[in-house]
N, C-alpha and C positions, 0 to 999 in steps of 0.2 A: 627245503623239502617238507611237505606236509605228510606226516605219517598217517594220521587218522582224522577223518571227518566224523564228528558225532552228530548223527541224524536223529532229530526229534520231531515227529509229527504231533500236531495238537489241534484241537478244535474247542473253542469256548471253555477252556480250562486254565484260566490265567493263574489261579492260586497254585495249582499243581505245577505248572510250568515255572513259575517264579521260584518255588521251593527247589526245584531241580537245578535251575540256573544258579541259585544261591549256593547250593552244594558244590556244583562244578567250579564255582569261583574260588573255592577253598583248595582245589587240587592244582598241582603243578603240571599242567597239561601242555608241556612244550611240544612243538611240532604238531599241534592240533588246531582244529577249528570246530565251531559249532554251527550247524545248519538246521534251522527250524523250518519245518514244512507246515505252514498255516493252512489247515483244511477249511478255508472260507469262514473263519471265525467272524462273529458279528459283535462289536466292531473288530476290525483286523488287529492282530497281535502287533504290538510295538515292543520288540525286545531290545535290550541294551546293545550297544555297539561292541562291547567287549565284556568278558567275565574273567577277572584277574589277568588281564592282558591277552586272553584267548579271544581271537576275533569271532564275532557272532553275526551271522547273516540270516535273514528271513526270506524264504521263498513263499510267495502268496499264491494260493490256488483260487480259481474262481468258483470251484464247487468242492464238495466233500468227497475226496477220492479214496477215503479210507486208508488202508495200509499202503496203497499205491502212491500216496503222497510222497513216500520215501523215494520213489523213482525220480520225481522232479528235483528233489534235493540232491540225489546222487548225480544227476546230470550236471549240476552246477558245483559239485564238491571238488576239492583239490586233493584230497587224501588218497593215499594208496589203499587204505582200508576204510570201509564205511562201518562205523560202530553204531549199530541199530539199538536205539533206546525208545522208551515211551516218555510222555511228559511226566509220568510218575515213577520213573526208574532211573537210577544213576549208578555209575561205577563206584565201588566203595573206596577205591584208591587208584593209584597210577600204575600198579604192577602190570596191568594188561598191556601197556605200551611196549615194554621190553619183550613180553611174550609174543606179541604180534610181529615184532621185528625179526624173530627167529623161527617163524613158522616155515615148514617145508614148502617148496614152490607148488606142490600139487595140492596143498590145502587151500581151498577156496573160501572156506567159512569156518569160524570158530565159535562154538557156543560157550556162553559164560556160565559160571556157577551162580545161579540166581537164587536169592533168598528173600522171603517175605519178612514182615516185621518181627514175627515170633521166632525167626531163625530157621523155619522150615524151608527145605529146598523146593523150588518151583520146577516142575518136570514137564517135558514135552511127552508126546505119545510114543515116540520111537527114539532110540539113541542116535539115529542119523538125522534127526530133525531138531533144529534149534528153536528156542522160544523167541519171538520177535522183539521182546522188550529187553533182551540182553544177548547180543550176538555181534560178530564182526564178519564182514564179507569183503573180499578183495573187490575193489571198484571195477576192475576190468572184467572179472568173472560175473559180477552182478549185472553189468550192462550187456555182456555177451548173452546172458541167459534171458534178457528182456525184463529183468527186475521182477516185481510182484505183478501178478495178473490182476488188473483193475476190476475184473468181473467179480472177484471174491469179496471186495469191500473189506471186511475184517473176518478173521478166524479161518484157520487151516491154510492161509496163504503161504505160511512157512513150509508146509508139506509140499506144496506145488513147487516152490522155488528150490528147496533142497533136492527134490527129485530131478529137476532140470540140471542142477549142478552135478549131481552124481552121474546122471546119464551122459554128461559131457566129459566124464572121466576124472572129475575132481573129487577131493575128499572133504568131508565135514568132520571137524575134530572138536574135542572138548578141552578147555583150558582152565584148570582149577585156579590158576592165578588171576583169572579174569572174574573178579567178584562184582556182582550187581545186586543192589537193593531195590526191590520192587514194592512200592508202598501200597499198590492195589487200591487206589481210590475208585469209587463207583460213580462219580459225577458223570452225568450224561450217558449212563448205561441203562439200556432197556432189556430186562431179562428175557421177555418173550421174543424180542428181535434177535437177541444173542442166540437163543435156542434155534430159531428159524435159520439163521445164517450157518450155525454149526452143522445142522442137519443137511442143508443144501450143499455146503462147501465140502464136507467130508464125502458126500456122495460123488461130487465132481472129481475129487482126488482118486476115489476108488475107480471111477469110470476111466480115468486117464492112465492110471499106473498099476492097478491090481491085475495079476495074471488072469487070463480068460476064465480059468476054472475056479477062481476064488472071488471074482468080482461080485457076483450076485449075493453070495453069503456075506461079504464085507459090507455091502450096502444094507442088507437086512439087519446085520448086527448093530450098525450105527443107528438105524431107525429105531430098533428096540431100545437101545441105550438112551437116546434122547427123549423117546416117548416116556420112559420110566422117570426120567428127571422132571419132565413137564407135569407128570401126574403125581409127583411126590408132594 
């Protein structure tokens, strides 16, 4: 039985990916596999076949699908749980494996306790929304929800997925034993593009899920927030 598939999307960030794989090779990840989703890196990623005995597979995409690259990896994964990481984030230890095995059946997703290098906790916008660089989702629930909406690219796609899981009657929980270190490297990140996607994608989330009488104000609030960041 494969308890967990560690899903790692990456694009042209070989140094970051190698550091994460090196860390994973130090952990006793029994009943696990690692599935790398290569977002059309140039040249393609060539990952090792195993990390400390843990099988590693690479799913190569023909285009940069953003966060939705996780969908392609999920379809080929064997684990009951999909552990969502980034190429610059890793579990701090193996405690999360035992915690996943005892989750209630109605818990479809578990958010990790994510810390950056200085020990500060990385937070999402809402307690019901996990951060994509440190979470676990039941594979069946992920596929039933349609995975990540490819239209989002990056940013706020977690809001959309968590909303779909909650509307299906599932729970999103928090597991303090699931520790994740996020190194937060900025390689291949464009600040202007990030702001543009955050503005657009948060507006999409509000249009889809905000109550009718709150939708316009939610969009206006996000526009004001990101305009202020852009002008800072």
